[in-house]
N, C-alpha and C positions, 0 to 999 in steps of 0.2 A: 898618425895623427897626434898632434900636439895641443892639449888645452892651455889656453892662455887668457889673461884679462887685458882688455883694451879700453881706452878712454877716448871717445870722439865727441866733437863738438858739432851739433847739427842746428841750423837756423831754419825755424818754421815761423809762419805767420797764423796765428789764430785770433778770433774775436772774443774777447773776454767782456761780459757785460757787468757793468757795476750794479751793486744793490740798488742804486737809485733807478736805473734803467730797467732792471728786473722788476721792480715795484710798479713803475709806470706802465710796463706792458701788461702785467697782471691786472692793474686797475682798469686798463683800457679795454680789455676783453670782458670784463664782468657786466652783467646786466644792471638795470636801475635797482632791482630788488636785492641782488647780491652785494651791490655796492653799498647799499643803505646798511645792510648787516655788517659790512667791513668797517664802515665808518663808526658804527656803535661800537663795535669791538675795540677799535684802536683808540677811541676816546675814553672808553673805560680803562684801557691799559696804560695810557699815556697820561699823566697828569697835567702836562703842559698843553694839552689839546682841550677843546671845549666846543659845544654847539653854539653857533651865533644865532641868539633868538632876537637880536636887536632889530633885524630887517624881517618885517612882518608884512604880510600880504595887505595891500591897501583895501582890498574887498572885504576883509574880515575885521572885526572889532572884538577886543577882549570883553570878557565879562566884567571886569572891573570898571572899564570905560562905559559900559552899558548900565551898570549900577550907579556909577557917578552921575550919569546924564539924567537918570530917573530921580536921583536925589536933588538935582538942581532944578528939575522941573516941578518938583512937590514941595520945595522949600516954604512957598508962601501958604501952603494948604495947612489947616488945622485937623490934627488927627481926631477923628470921631469913631469911637469903637462900635457905635450902634449905627453907623450910617447906612449899612446894608442889611440892618435887622428889620424885617417887617414887623416884628412885635413891638418894637419901640416906636415906630412910626404910628402905630395905632393907639398909643397910650398917651395921656396927657401929664408926663412926668419930664423933669429936666434931668441933667447928668448927675446931679447930686442925689437923686433918688426921692425928690419931693414931688406931691401932686401939685395941681394948679391952686388948690387951697392952701398951700404951705405946709400942709401936714405930710409925715412920712408915709411914702407910698407903701401899700401892702404888697404881699408876694405876688398876688394876681394881678395888681397894677404894673409891678415890675416886669412881670411875664409879659404883659400885653393884653389887650382886650381879646385876642384870638386864643387866650389859654383856655378860657371857658369852652371855646368851640372845639379846640383840641381834646379836651378832656371828654366832651360829649362824643366827639367822633370816636375816641378809643373805646367808650362804652357801648356805642352802637357797633363798632366793629367786632367786639366780643360776642354780641348777641346775634350777630348776622349769620345766617346759615350758609352753607357752602353753595347752594343752589343760587342764593341771591348774589353771592360774590362772582359767580359765573356769568351773570347778567352784566355786571359792572366791568369785568377784564375779560379780555379776549386771549384765551389760552390757546397753545399750539397743540390741539388733540392729536396731531399725528405722532406725538411722542409718548402717548399713553402706553402703548405696548412696552415700550422700552422702559418707561418710568415704573410701569407695574412689575416687570421682571426685576428691576433693580430694587424695589421696595420688598419684593418677595424674598429675594436673596439676602437683603439686609436685615429683615425681621427674622428670617429663618435661622440667621446666625445666633439669635438670643433665644428665640421661642421654639426652635426646632421647625420641622417641615410643617406645611399647612395640612388641613384635613383633606384627606383624599389624595394627596400628592406624595410621592415617594421621596424619602430622603436622599439627599446627595451623596451621602457615604454609603447608602445601599447599592449605588449603581456599579455595575462590574467594571473591572479595570479594562477589559478588552472589547472593543466595539467590533473587532474582527471575528469574534466568537459568535456562531449561529444561535447561541443561547440567549441573545439580547431579547428577542421576541419569539417565542416558540411558535406563534401563529403566523409568522411571516413566511412568504414564500421563498424569498431569497436573501442572501446578505446585501445584494445591491439595492433592494427596497429600504433595508434598514438605513444604508448609507445616505439614501435620498432623502429619509425622513429626518435623519440628524441634520443634514445639510439645510432643510427647510427650517428648522427649529433655531438655527443660528441667526443671531441679529444681524450679521453681516453676510446673509444669504445672497445669492445671486439676484433674487427679486429686488431686494433692497438696493443692491448696486445699480440695477437697471433704471430704478427711480432717481438715481443721483446721489446715493449716500457714498460719499468719498471722503477721503482724509481732509480735514479742514486746515488749510494753510493761510487763511486770511489774517489770522492773528500772528503770523510770523513777523518777526522784527529783525533789525540788522544786528547780527552777532549771535542769533538763535542757533543752537545746535540742531542740525537737520539729521533725521533718521534715515537709513537707507532702507532697501527692499527687505533684507534680512530682519531688521529690527521690526518693521512693519508686520512681516509675517509671524514672528514670534510673539508680537502683541496679541495678534488674533488667536494664535495657539494658546496663549494664557487665558483667553476668554472662553475656550471651548473646554468641554468636560473630559477631555483626553488625560489620561494618566497611565503610569505604569509602562508596559511594553509598547502601547500604542503610542504614547507621548514621545518615547525614545526614537521610534520609527519616524515619527512626524519631524523631529529634531534633525535626524540624519538626512532626510528628504530636503529640509529647508536649507541645510548647509550646502547641500549640492545644487542649488539654484543659483544661477549666474545673475548678473545685473540686468540682462534682457528679459529675464523671467523663465528662462527654460531650464530644464533639468540637464545638468552637464555631465552626469554619471549614469551609467546603466544599473538598473535595478538588481541585477545579479551582483554587481560589485558592492552595492549598498547593503544587500542581504548578507555577504560576508562579514561587514561590519556589525550588523545588528546580531547575527548569529553568536559572535563572540561574547556577547552579554545576555542575550536571550535564545538559547540553543533551540526552542520550540518554533521560533519564526519561521514563516514560509514566505514564498514569493506572492503568494495570493494576499497575505496580510500587508505587503507593501503596496500592492495594486490598490487595495481598498483605501489605505491611508492617503495614497497619492491622489486618488479621485476626490477624496475630501479637501485635501490642500487645493486642488484645482478649482474649487469653488470659493476659495478665499478671495479677498480683494487684493490686487486686481483679478478679474475673472479669466480663467486660463493660465494662471501661473503655475509653473511645474510642469508644463506640457513638454513632450519629447521632441516635437517637431512643430511646424507652422500649420500643417493640416489638422492635427489634434487641437491645436489652440483655437483655430477658427471654428471647429466643429463644436466645441464647448460653449462658445459665445454665441454661435447659432442656434445651438439646442435651447440655451436660456431664452434667447430671442424668440424662438417659437412658442414658448410657454406664454408670451404676452402678445405676440403679434402673429396672426394666423393668415397673412397675406400670401397669396400665390408666389410671389418672387422671392419671399423668405424661404418658403419651402424648397424651391427649385434652387436657391443658393446653397442650401444644406446638401442638396443632391450633387451640385456642380463640384463643391469642395470635397466631398466624399469619394465621388467616382472620377471626376474629370479634372482633377487639379493640375495635372500635367499639362493638359491643354490650355488651361486659364493661364498657367505660369509662362507658357510659350505664346500668349496672346493669339492663339489659333482660334478666333471667333467664328470663322466659318465652319469648322468642324464642331464647336460647341453648339451652333444653331442647328446642325444637322443631328447631333445626337439627342438634343433635347426637343427638337421639333418645334422651335419657336423662331420668331423673327428678331431682326437686330434690336427693334425698340424694346422688345421684351428682355432680350439679353443685356441690353443697357441698364434696365431697372435692376436686374438680378446682380449685375456688376456693381452698381452703386450700393447695393446692400453689402456686398463683400468688402468693398472699399471702406466702408463705415465702421468696420471691425478694427481691432488692435492686434496687429501681428506680433508685436513686441510688447507684451503686457507690463514688463518691469520699467520700461521707460516712462510710462504714465502714472506709476504709483507714487514716486516721490519726485517733487520738483527740485531740481538742482539749482543751485545759486550760479549766477552768471559771474564770470571771472573779468575783471575790470584791468585795463592796461592804462598806465600812467605814461604818457608820451614824454620822451626826453627832448624833442625838439617841436616848436611851434611854427607854423607857416601863416603869416598875416598878409592879407592883400588890401592894398590902400585904394583910394579913390581913384588913382590914375591907372589901376590895373597891374601894378608891379607888386612882386612878392617879396617879402621880408621875412628872413629866418631868424628866430631867436630861440635861446634855451628856455626850457619850462623852469620858471623860478622855484616851483613847487615840486620838482621831481627829487631833489636831493637836498638833505640839510647842509647848512653852510659851517664850514669848520674854521676856526681861528685859534690863535695862541691865547693861552690864559695869561694876561699880563701880571696878575697877581703872584702866580707861581713863577712866572719868569723872572720877577724882581727878586726872588729868593735866590738867585744863583750866587750874587755877591756875598751871601751869608754862609757858603759852604765852608766846613772847617777843615775837612781833610780830603784826601785824593779820591777816596771812595765816593764821597757826597759830589764832589766836582764831576767824576766820571758819570754819575747818575744823571745830574742836570745836563752834561753835555751830549750824552747819548740820546736822552729823550728829546732834547731841544732839536738836535740834527734829524732824528726820526719825524718830529712834528713838521719841520721845515720841508722835508722831503715828501711827506704825505700830502700837505698843502699843495706843493708844486705839482705833484702827480695828478691831483684832482684838476688842478687848473689846466695842465697840458691835455688831459683827457677832455675836458669841456671844449678847448680850443680846437682840438681835432676833430671832435664829433660836430661842432658848428661849421668848421671849414669844409667837411665832407658833405653835410646836409645842404650847405648854400650851393655847392657844385652840383649836387643831384638835382635841386630844385631848378637851377639854371638850365639843365638838359632836358628836364620834363615839364616845361612850362605848358606844353600842348596837352599833356595828361591833366594838368590842373585846370586848364581852361574847358576842355572838352570830353574828358573821361578816358577810359582805358583803351578805347578804339585808336587814339591818338599816341599811345605810348611809344617812346622812341627807343631803338635798340641801344643797350648800354651794358658794358662789362666792366668789372673791377680795374682793369688795366687803363681804361679811359680816364677814370677819376684819378688813379695813382700817378700817371703822367702829368695830368694837369696841376696837381697840387704838390708835385715832386715828393711823393712818399712812396714806400714799398707797397707792393699789391697786398702782401699779408697784412700790412697794417689797415688797409682799407677793409679787408675782410674782417678783421677783429672789430672795427669801429662800427660796422654795418650789421653784426650779429647781436641780435636780441635788443636792438636799439629801435625805437618807435618815433614816428613822426606824425604830427597832427595836421592835416590839411582840410581844404574845403570839401574834398571828396571823401573824407574818412581818416581813419588812424591806420598806417601800415608799418610794417617793418621796412627799415631801409634796404634791406636785400630785395624787397619786392620790385624795386625799380630797376634791378638788373635783370636783363633777359637776353637770350641769344637772338640772332637775326635771321630773317628769311629774305631771300631774294625776291625782287618784284620784277615784272615785265619791263619797267621803265629803267632798269638797271640799278635802281636804288635797294634799300633793306628795309625791312619792317620788323618790328618786335613780335617775338612769340606771343607775348601778352596780348598784343592787339589782335593777333590771329585767334587766339582763344576766345577774346570778345567778340570777334565775328562769327565764330562757330556758335557760341551762346545765342546770338541774335538770330542766326539762321534756324536753328533748332526751336527757338521760341516762337517763330512765326511760321513754321512749317505746318502742313495739313496733318492733323494727328491720325487720319485715316491712312495716309500713304506719307509716312515720314521719309526724309532724305537719307539716301544710303551714303557711305563714306565717299564713294566716287562722285556722287551728285554734288556733295558739299565741296568736294576739291574743284570741280567744274564751275560751281558759282564763285568761288574764292578766285579762280582764274579770271573769270569775268570782271572782277573788281581790281584786278592787277596783282594778286598774290600767287606765286608759283610754289604750290604746296603739295607733296605727293600723298597718295592715299594712306599709306602707313603712318605718315606723320599726322594725318587728320585723325587716324584711330588712336594714336598715341595721346594727342591733345584731348580727344573726347573722353578717353578713359580717365585722364588725370583731372577732368572737370566733373566726373561722377555722372556722365551722360551714357545712357545705355545705347545699345546698337538700334538699328532701324526697326527690327523685329519686337524689341523690347519696348519701345516707344510708341507702338502702335496702340491707338485707343478708338473707342466707339464714341462717336459724335452724337 
């Protein structure tokens, strides 16, 4: 073999995208929120770009315009500093401080005739007893207990503990110790007594004591479940080892309100700091946390969560159905989850009417306590495209003018190009001007492509806009690509995370694309329309005897849709609809 060097000329054909094309493709697939951030970053880095604020929404009015309008309306009015003062209207003085006799008014006259009344009122107020004040004002006596406890803790910080009450500093560090109450029969009773003394006990929660969210305003920081539980822990007398155990347990609670870790694993973490801790200590602290708000938080499973709520309900409601609901959850929860009502009636020895009352009590409970503790803010979507229907029934598609800020060239900086003194400055202006032009053109191309695709989709889905999802037409990306003469990948980029506002609601553009199902007439139907038909059939079925997948397939076949049973099951699971046994209800 001989090693040698050779030179060969090979001709190949490749596609090389220019920087402008690469930028256009990248902006095309960005969502509205991402594009806003991209525009802001580009404007900050390029001095030749600026946000065009001259085009304002006609429905909005600036603060300067409102202030100018108010000034014009009140130009002819004379400013009177005492026009809204009731004391001035009751006194016979002019604006210069003279009385009707021409003499200088006294202080009492300047204050008004009601100054004497105000002075006498203040004296009477000082001499009025607390009992007389209660007759004039309606206080909320329901908060006396909370107010007294707050006053005792506040005064105790300065004057020490009250007479006959132990000092907080003398309390033991461990509530898990049996030495808390030597005369008590068990540690569990101590735990029950502590939970009853808490202001956020289960009884107060049963009366409606929940976290107040009425004062929330837009932009307010919302606390999560962990913060809510830690706030209650700070209000409790736990400290030392018990507080550390409580913090470890709260950290292991997920957003649904359930304990996501085993107590044995948590014990390993606690023992590293407190070697004398036991699994019994964790169980006691866990039972205390389970009585926090929301009731049942920190449960290991659904059965434990429901039993905690039913136990608290039994303390205030002694009805027979509540007692039997506790028995059903504790002994026959498997039959209840499988909706085996016949076996439940046999086990309990009751009729269906009584079982329905028991079931209503169970349904009134909260199986996921973490979902109700903190109210989550709703996420709002700004649509990219708007669909407007005129008086003739035709649909017009326009871009949302408020979706994106408008970008333009800064003419002041652009005029400085002629003042460049060297090649470096010329290159700076040239590169930034080229980048600015490309960026503006890329945004314009993105908007044109988005509008073109949206118009084509609306043209295909007029039946959906008129009659709903039952009339959704089958449509794929290739149909739109061939019609507007673009590549299918471009259509996919345009329709991803882009939203359109219609009379039927706000939808992602990809929502209008669906596979087709054959019909008996030889045509095709959209899978979205099939899902809508399934939802309608399930909503109108007899809850005592819900339809099976075979029955739904037969009913759809009567309407002309040829759908297999396994396809029905797939669509049903995608819609979050349970099987026929899971949908069975007592009427």
